[in-house]
Backbone as JSON Lines, residues from 0, in Angstrom:
{"i":0,"aa":"M","n":[22.28,60.17,2.17],"ca":[22.76,59.52,0.96],"c":[23.32,58.13,1.27]}
{"i":1,"aa":"N","n":[24.04,57.98,2.37],"ca":[24.62,56.69,2.72],"c":[23.55,55.65,2.99]}
{"i":2,"aa":"Y","n":[22.42,56.06,3.59],"ca":[21.34,55.12,3.87],"c":[20.75,54.57,2.57]}
{"i":3,"aa":"K","n":[20.64,55.44,1.56],"ca":[20.12,55.0,0.27],"c":[21.06,53.99,-0.38]}
{"i":4,"aa":"M","n":[22.35,54.22,-0.28],"ca":[23.33,53.3,-0.86],"c":[23.3,51.96,-0.13]}
{"i":5,"aa":"I","n":[23.21,52.01,1.18],"ca":[23.15,50.77,1.97],"c":[21.88,50.0,1.63]}
{"i":6,"aa":"A","n":[20.75,50.7,1.54],"ca":[19.48,50.05,1.2],"c":[19.55,49.46,-0.2]}
{"i":7,"aa":"L","n":[20.15,50.18,-1.14],"ca":[20.28,49.68,-2.51],"c":[21.17,48.45,-2.56]}
{"i":8,"aa":"A","n":[22.26,48.48,-1.82],"ca":[23.17,47.32,-1.78],"c":[22.49,46.11,-1.15]}
{"i":9,"aa":"A","n":[21.72,46.35,-0.08],"ca":[21.0,45.25,0.57],"c":[19.96,44.65,-0.38]}
{"i":10,"aa":"L","n":[19.25,45.51,-1.09],"ca":[18.25,45.03,-2.04],"c":[18.9,44.23,-3.15]}
{"i":11,"aa":"A","n":[20.02,44.69,-3.65],"ca":[20.74,43.95,-4.71],"c":[21.17,42.58,-4.2]}
{"i":12,"aa":"G","n":[21.63,42.53,-2.96],"ca":[22.04,41.25,-2.38],"c":[20.89,40.29,-2.22]}
{"i":13,"aa":"I","n":[19.75,40.81,-1.79],"ca":[18.56,39.96,-1.63],"c":[18.1,39.44,-2.98]}
{"i":14,"aa":"L","n":[18.04,40.31,-3.96],"ca":[17.59,39.88,-5.29],"c":[18.54,38.91,-5.95]}
{"i":15,"aa":"S","n":[19.83,39.04,-5.71],"ca":[20.78,38.11,-6.32],"c":[20.64,36.72,-5.71]}
{"i":16,"aa":"A","n":[20.13,36.63,-4.49],"ca":[19.9,35.34,-3.85],"c":[18.7,34.62,-4.44]}
{"i":17,"aa":"C","n":[17.89,35.31,-5.24],"ca":[16.69,34.72,-5.82],"c":[16.93,34.11,-7.19]}
{"i":18,"aa":"T","n":[18.18,33.96,-7.59],"ca":[18.45,33.39,-8.9],"c":[18.14,31.91,-8.89]}
{"i":19,"aa":"S","n":[17.83,31.38,-10.04],"ca":[17.46,29.97,-10.18],"c":[18.69,29.08,-10.11]}
{"i":20,"aa":"T","n":[18.52,27.91,-9.53],"ca":[19.59,26.92,-9.51],"c":[19.21,25.72,-10.36]}
{"i":21,"aa":"S","n":[18.38,25.95,-11.37],"ca":[17.92,24.87,-12.22],"c":[19.11,24.13,-12.82]}
{"i":22,"aa":"G","n":[19.06,22.83,-12.78],"ca":[20.12,22.02,-13.35],"c":[21.15,21.6,-12.32]}
{"i":23,"aa":"M","n":[21.14,22.21,-11.13],"ca":[22.08,21.85,-10.09],"c":[21.35,21.03,-9.04]}
{"i":24,"aa":"A","n":[21.84,19.84,-8.81],"ca":[21.2,18.98,-7.81],"c":[21.52,19.5,-6.42]}
{"i":25,"aa":"T","n":[20.49,19.7,-5.6],"ca":[20.69,20.16,-4.23],"c":[20.25,19.11,-3.22]}
{"i":26,"aa":"S","n":[19.75,18.0,-3.67],"ca":[19.32,16.93,-2.77],"c":[19.63,15.59,-3.43]}
{"i":27,"aa":"P","n":[19.62,14.52,-2.65],"ca":[19.86,13.2,-3.25],"c":[18.8,12.83,-4.3]}
{"i":28,"aa":"I","n":[17.57,13.29,-4.1],"ca":[16.5,13.0,-5.07],"c":[16.8,13.7,-6.39]}
{"i":29,"aa":"E","n":[17.18,14.99,-6.32],"ca":[17.51,15.72,-7.54],"c":[18.75,15.12,-8.2]}
{"i":30,"aa":"A","n":[19.75,14.74,-7.41],"ca":[20.96,14.13,-7.98],"c":[20.61,12.86,-8.76]}
{"i":31,"aa":"R","n":[19.65,12.12,-8.27],"ca":[19.23,10.87,-8.92],"c":[18.41,11.12,-10.18]}
{"i":32,"aa":"W","n":[17.54,12.16,-10.18],"ca":[16.53,12.27,-11.25],"c":[16.68,13.44,-12.22]}
{"i":33,"aa":"I","n":[17.35,14.52,-11.86],"ca":[17.46,15.64,-12.81],"c":[18.22,15.18,-14.05]}
{"i":34,"aa":"G","n":[17.64,15.48,-15.2],"ca":[18.23,15.08,-16.48],"c":[17.73,13.75,-16.99]}
{"i":35,"aa":"K","n":[17.04,12.99,-16.13],"ca":[16.5,11.68,-16.54],"c":[15.1,11.86,-17.12]}
{"i":36,"aa":"S","n":[14.62,10.83,-17.79],"ca":[13.3,10.86,-18.4],"c":[12.19,10.85,-17.35]}
{"i":37,"aa":"A","n":[11.23,11.75,-17.51],"ca":[10.06,11.75,-16.63],"c":[9.3,10.44,-16.81]}
{"i":38,"aa":"G","n":[9.32,9.89,-18.01],"ca":[8.66,8.62,-18.27],"c":[9.24,7.5,-17.43]}
{"i":39,"aa":"A","n":[10.56,7.48,-17.27],"ca":[11.2,6.46,-16.43],"c":[10.78,6.62,-14.98]}
{"i":40,"aa":"F","n":[10.69,7.87,-14.5],"ca":[10.24,8.13,-13.14],"c":[8.82,7.61,-12.94]}
{"i":41,"aa":"F","n":[7.91,8.0,-13.86],"ca":[6.5,7.61,-13.71],"c":[6.3,6.12,-13.89]}
{"i":42,"aa":"A","n":[7.1,5.48,-14.72],"ca":[6.99,4.03,-14.89],"c":[7.42,3.3,-13.61]}
{"i":43,"aa":"R","n":[8.41,3.86,-12.93],"ca":[8.91,3.21,-11.72],"c":[8.02,3.46,-10.51]}
{"i":44,"aa":"Y","n":[7.46,4.68,-10.39],"ca":[6.78,5.06,-9.15],"c":[5.27,5.3,-9.27]}
{"i":45,"aa":"A","n":[4.73,5.48,-10.44],"ca":[3.29,5.73,-10.66],"c":[3.15,7.0,-11.49]}
{"i":46,"aa":"P","n":[2.09,7.07,-12.28],"ca":[1.87,8.26,-13.11],"c":[1.43,9.46,-12.26]}
{"i":47,"aa":"P","n":[1.58,10.67,-12.78],"ca":[1.13,11.85,-12.05],"c":[-0.39,11.91,-12.02]}
{"i":48,"aa":"Y","n":[-0.93,12.62,-11.02],"ca":[-2.39,12.77,-10.96],"c":[-2.87,14.01,-11.68]}
{"i":49,"aa":"S","n":[-1.95,14.94,-12.01],"ca":[-2.33,16.1,-12.81],"c":[-1.08,16.72,-13.42]}
{"i":50,"aa":"D","n":[-1.28,17.56,-14.42],"ca":[-0.17,18.29,-15.02],"c":[-0.66,19.62,-15.55]}
{"i":51,"aa":"T","n":[0.29,20.56,-15.66],"ca":[0.0,21.9,-16.15],"c":[1.1,22.33,-17.1]}
{"i":52,"aa":"Q","n":[0.73,22.85,-18.26],"ca":[1.69,23.39,-19.21],"c":[2.11,24.78,-18.74]}
{"i":53,"aa":"S","n":[3.39,25.07,-18.84],"ca":[3.93,26.38,-18.5],"c":[5.0,26.72,-19.54]}
{"i":54,"aa":"G","n":[4.57,27.27,-20.65],"ca":[5.49,27.53,-21.76],"c":[5.94,26.21,-22.36]}
{"i":55,"aa":"S","n":[7.26,26.02,-22.45],"ca":[7.79,24.76,-23.0],"c":[7.97,23.7,-21.92]}
{"i":56,"aa":"Q","n":[7.6,24.01,-20.69],"ca":[7.72,23.07,-19.58],"c":[6.36,22.52,-19.18]}
{"i":57,"aa":"T","n":[6.39,21.35,-18.56],"ca":[5.18,20.77,-17.97],"c":[5.47,20.51,-16.5]}
{"i":58,"aa":"V","n":[4.56,20.95,-15.64],"ca":[4.68,20.7,-14.2],"c":[3.7,19.59,-13.84]}
{"i":59,"aa":"Y","n":[4.24,18.49,-13.35],"ca":[3.43,17.32,-12.98],"c":[3.27,17.29,-11.46]}
{"i":60,"aa":"N","n":[2.08,17.01,-11.0],"ca":[1.81,16.76,-9.59],"c":[1.73,15.26,-9.4]}
{"i":61,"aa":"W","n":[2.56,14.75,-8.52],"ca":[2.7,13.3,-8.35],"c":[2.57,12.95,-6.87]}
{"i":62,"aa":"R","n":[1.97,11.81,-6.61],"ca":[1.93,11.22,-5.27],"c":[2.07,9.72,-5.42]}
{"i":63,"aa":"G","n":[2.88,9.11,-4.56],"ca":[3.07,7.66,-4.65],"c":[3.88,7.14,-3.49]}
{"i":64,"aa":"G","n":[4.37,5.91,-3.64],"ca":[5.17,5.29,-2.6],"c":[4.39,4.89,-1.37]}
{"i":65,"aa":"Y","n":[3.1,4.64,-1.55],"ca":[2.26,4.26,-0.4],"c":[2.8,2.98,0.22]}
{"i":66,"aa":"N","n":[3.04,3.02,1.54],"ca":[3.66,1.89,2.19],"c":[3.43,1.97,3.7]}
{"i":67,"aa":"R","n":[3.63,0.87,4.38],"ca":[3.67,0.84,5.85],"c":[5.09,0.49,6.23]}
{"i":68,"aa":"I","n":[5.68,1.32,7.07],"ca":[7.07,1.11,7.47],"c":[7.17,1.08,8.99]}
{"i":69,"aa":"K","n":[8.29,0.55,9.46],"ca":[8.6,0.58,10.89],"c":[9.77,1.55,11.06]}
{"i":70,"aa":"T","n":[9.58,2.58,11.89],"ca":[10.61,3.6,12.1],"c":[11.69,3.07,13.03]}
{"i":71,"aa":"E","n":[12.78,3.84,13.15],"ca":[13.88,3.47,14.05],"c":[13.41,3.41,15.5]}
{"i":72,"aa":"Q","n":[12.34,4.15,15.81],"ca":[11.8,4.15,17.17],"c":[10.84,2.98,17.4]}
{"i":73,"aa":"G","n":[10.64,2.15,16.37],"ca":[9.78,0.98,16.51],"c":[8.32,1.23,16.18]}
{"i":74,"aa":"R","n":[7.96,2.44,15.79],"ca":[6.57,2.75,15.43],"c":[6.29,2.31,14.01]}
{"i":75,"aa":"T","n":[5.07,1.81,13.79],"ca":[4.61,1.48,12.44],"c":[3.79,2.64,11.91]}
{"i":76,"aa":"M","n":[4.12,3.08,10.68],"ca":[3.45,4.25,10.11],"c":[3.05,3.97,8.66]}
{"i":77,"aa":"S","n":[1.95,4.58,8.24],"ca":[1.59,4.61,6.83],"c":[2.25,5.85,6.24]}
{"i":78,"aa":"V","n":[2.95,5.67,5.13],"ca":[3.69,6.78,4.53],"c":[3.42,6.87,3.04]}
{"i":79,"aa":"S","n":[3.69,8.04,2.5],"ca":[3.66,8.28,1.06],"c":[4.51,9.51,0.8]}
{"i":80,"aa":"C","n":[4.67,9.84,-0.46],"ca":[5.48,10.98,-0.86],"c":[4.72,11.74,-1.94]}
{"i":81,"aa":"A","n":[4.86,13.06,-1.97],"ca":[4.24,13.88,-3.01],"c":[5.28,14.88,-3.52]}
{"i":82,"aa":"A","n":[5.21,15.16,-4.82],"ca":[6.19,16.07,-5.42],"c":[5.61,16.78,-6.63]}
{"i":83,"aa":"Q","n":[6.21,17.93,-6.94],"ca":[5.98,18.59,-8.22],"c":[7.22,18.35,-9.05]}
{"i":84,"aa":"I","n":[7.01,17.82,-10.24],"ca":[8.11,17.47,-11.12],"c":[7.99,18.32,-12.38]}
{"i":85,"aa":"T","n":[9.03,19.08,-12.68],"ca":[9.03,19.92,-13.87],"c":[9.88,19.26,-14.94]}
{"i":86,"aa":"A","n":[9.29,19.09,-16.12],"ca":[9.99,18.49,-17.25],"c":[9.97,19.45,-18.43]}
{"i":87,"aa":"G","n":[11.03,19.44,-19.2],"ca":[11.11,20.27,-20.39],"c":[10.39,19.64,-21.56]}
{"i":88,"aa":"S","n":[10.47,20.3,-22.71],"ca":[9.81,19.8,-23.91],"c":[10.39,18.46,-24.35]}
{"i":89,"aa":"D","n":[11.61,18.14,-23.91],"ca":[12.24,16.85,-24.23],"c":[11.85,15.76,-23.24]}
{"i":90,"aa":"Y","n":[10.95,16.06,-22.3],"ca":[10.42,15.14,-21.29],"c":[11.5,14.73,-20.28]}
{"i":91,"aa":"R","n":[12.55,15.53,-20.17],"ca":[13.6,15.31,-19.18],"c":[13.28,16.13,-17.94]}
{"i":92,"aa":"I","n":[13.52,15.55,-16.77],"ca":[13.23,16.21,-15.5],"c":[14.21,17.36,-15.28]}
{"i":93,"aa":"Q","n":[13.66,18.54,-15.01],"ca":[14.47,19.72,-14.73],"c":[14.51,20.05,-13.25]}
{"i":94,"aa":"S","n":[13.45,19.73,-12.52],"ca":[13.44,19.94,-11.07],"c":[12.41,19.04,-10.41]}
{"i":95,"aa":"I","n":[12.67,18.74,-9.16],"ca":[11.73,17.98,-8.32],"c":[11.62,18.73,-7.0]}
{"i":96,"aa":"T","n":[10.4,19.09,-6.64],"ca":[10.14,19.76,-5.37],"c":[9.23,18.87,-4.54]}
{"i":97,"aa":"I","n":[9.71,18.42,-3.41],"ca":[8.9,17.58,-2.52],"c":[7.84,18.47,-1.86]}
{"i":98,"aa":"T","n":[6.59,18.06,-1.98],"ca":[5.48,18.85,-1.41],"c":[4.87,18.2,-0.17]}
{"i":99,"aa":"A","n":[5.09,16.92,0.04],"ca":[4.63,16.23,1.25],"c":[5.57,15.07,1.53]}
{"i":100,"aa":"D","n":[5.97,14.94,2.77],"ca":[6.93,13.91,3.16],"c":[6.61,13.46,4.58]}
{"i":101,"aa":"R","n":[7.1,12.31,4.96],"ca":[6.96,11.76,6.31],"c":[8.33,11.28,6.75]}
{"i":102,"aa":"P","n":[8.52,11.06,8.04],"ca":[9.78,10.44,8.47],"c":[9.91,9.05,7.85]}
{"i":103,"aa":"G","n":[11.14,8.68,7.52],"ca":[11.39,7.39,6.91],"c":[11.73,6.32,7.92]}
{"i":104,"aa":"A","n":[12.0,5.13,7.43],"ca":[12.36,4.02,8.31],"c":[13.74,4.22,8.9]}
{"i":105,"aa":"K","n":[14.64,4.89,8.16],"ca":[16.03,5.05,8.6],"c":[16.46,6.49,8.76]}
{"i":106,"aa":"G","n":[15.55,7.44,8.55],"ca":[15.95,8.83,8.64],"c":[14.76,9.77,8.59]}
{"i":107,"aa":"P","n":[15.04,11.06,8.39],"ca":[13.98,12.07,8.48],"c":[13.08,12.18,7.25]}
{"i":108,"aa":"S","n":[13.43,11.51,6.13],"ca":[12.66,11.7,4.9],"c":[12.34,10.37,4.2]}
{"i":109,"aa":"Y","n":[11.06,10.01,4.21],"ca":[10.63,8.84,3.45],"c":[10.85,9.06,1.96]}
{"i":110,"aa":"C","n":[10.57,10.27,1.47],"ca":[10.73,10.56,0.03],"c":[12.16,10.3,-0.41]}
{"i":111,"aa":"T","n":[13.14,10.7,0.41],"ca":[14.54,10.45,0.05],"c":[14.82,8.96,0.02]}
{"i":112,"aa":"E","n":[14.33,8.22,1.0],"ca":[14.54,6.78,1.01],"c":[13.92,6.11,-0.22]}
{"i":113,"aa":"L","n":[12.79,6.61,-0.65],"ca":[12.07,6.03,-1.79],"c":[12.69,6.44,-3.12]}
{"i":114,"aa":"L","n":[12.91,7.74,-3.32],"ca":[13.22,8.27,-4.65],"c":[14.71,8.41,-4.97]}
{"i":115,"aa":"A","n":[15.59,8.38,-3.97],"ca":[17.01,8.57,-4.25],"c":[17.73,7.26,-4.56]}
{"i":116,"aa":"V","n":[17.06,6.14,-4.42],"ca":[17.67,4.84,-4.64],"c":[17.8,4.57,-6.14]}
{"i":117,"aa":"E","n":[18.98,4.1,-6.54],"ca":[19.21,3.74,-7.95],"c":[18.41,2.53,-8.35]}
């Protein structure tokens, strides 16, 4: 009986960790863009290359920020950033998930250097 209770408690703990954190910024990119207009994002960085309706939300696939940078180690690299951007029916950004990133000129993430700047 104790094993069943322990297993049930462990399962409850695992499932509670799967709750959504929508609306809470967990990265500098999310802090900058969640709640802002997707139109402002796309006007600044480039339009999405595809989108999918999901109920009242739209998921946009975006790639941009093509550039050549010099890293802290002195290497020159071609970089870009890719993300999935979810917007609500009001066209406000609800989440941004980085799907492809490269090291940046000043740190580990080019996407952060590109997208977190005001």
